[in-house]
C-alpha positions as CSV (number, residue, x, y, z in Angstrom):
1,M,0.0,0.0,0.0
2,S,1.2,3.5,-0.7
3,D,0.3,4.8,2.7
4,G,2.9,2.6,4.4
5,K,0.4,0.9,6.7
6,T,0.1,-2.9,7.0
7,S,-3.1,-4.3,5.6
8,F,-2.7,-7.7,7.3
9,E,0.0,-10.1,8.5
10,I,0.2,-13.9,7.7
11,S,1.9,-16.2,10.1
12,L,2.8,-19.9,10.2
13,G,2.8,-21.0,13.8
14,S,2.5,-23.9,16.2
15,Y,1.4,-23.5,19.8
16,E,1.9,-26.0,22.6
17,A,-1.6,-25.4,23.9
18,T,-3.2,-26.2,20.5
19,N,-1.0,-29.3,20.3
20,A,-2.0,-30.5,23.8
21,I,-5.7,-30.1,23.0
22,A,-5.3,-32.0,19.7
23,R,-3.4,-34.8,21.5
24,E,-6.0,-35.0,24.3
25,S,-8.9,-35.2,21.7
26,G,-7.1,-38.0,19.8
27,G,-6.4,-35.9,16.7
28,L,-2.6,-35.8,17.2
29,K,-0.2,-38.6,18.1
30,R,2.7,-38.2,20.5
31,G,5.6,-36.7,18.7
32,E,3.4,-35.0,16.1
33,R,3.0,-31.3,15.9
34,L,0.2,-29.2,14.5
35,F,1.0,-26.1,12.4
36,H,-1.4,-23.4,11.3
37,L,-1.4,-20.6,8.7
38,D,-3.1,-17.5,10.1
39,G,-4.0,-14.0,9.0
40,Y,-4.2,-11.1,11.4
41,Y,-6.1,-8.0,10.5
42,P,-6.7,-4.5,11.8
43,G,-9.3,-4.4,14.6
44,G,-8.2,-7.8,16.0
45,R,-9.8,-10.0,13.3
46,H,-8.1,-13.4,12.8
47,Q,-8.5,-16.0,10.1
48,T,-7.0,-19.5,9.8
49,F,-6.2,-20.6,6.3
50,G,-4.8,-24.0,6.9
51,M,-3.8,-26.7,9.5
52,F,-1.0,-29.1,9.0
53,R,0.1,-32.3,10.9
54,K,3.7,-31.6,10.1
55,E,5.6,-28.5,9.2
56,P,4.8,-27.5,5.6
57,T,7.7,-26.8,3.2
58,Y,8.6,-23.2,2.4
59,D,7.3,-23.7,-1.2
60,R,3.9,-25.0,0.1
61,V,3.6,-22.0,2.5
62,K,4.6,-19.6,-0.3
63,R,1.9,-21.0,-2.6
64,L,-0.8,-20.8,0.1
65,V,0.2,-17.2,1.0
66,I,0.0,-16.2,-2.6
67,E,-3.5,-17.7,-2.8
68,V,-4.5,-15.8,0.4
69,I,-3.2,-12.5,-1.0
70,K,-5.0,-13.1,-4.3
71,G,-8.3,-14.0,-2.5
72,K,-8.2,-17.5,-3.9
73,R,-8.0,-19.3,-0.5
74,R,-10.9,-19.0,1.9
75,P,-10.3,-19.2,5.6
76,T,-11.4,-22.4,7.4
77,S,-12.1,-20.5,10.6
78,G,-11.7,-17.1,12.2
79,T,-12.7,-14.7,14.9
80,T,-13.9,-11.1,14.8
81,P,-14.0,-9.2,18.0
82,T,-17.3,-7.5,18.9
83,R,-17.3,-3.9,20.1
């Protein structure tokens, strides 16, 4: 953007709390790790664009991020704070 402000940020992450919940619910085996590709937007809005049982490759993440930027990848979940 020409105004220098960030429109949104995209992050690949893995949180221990998410992994613990997935293990307890039977969705993740011991030694596996869950990764998520998330978008963070002004006003606190958050969207998840993918969940992965193992760390995705750089090339896969790059392809997914390009799809998000182009509006070709829809979120699988998200949150929008209420005012």
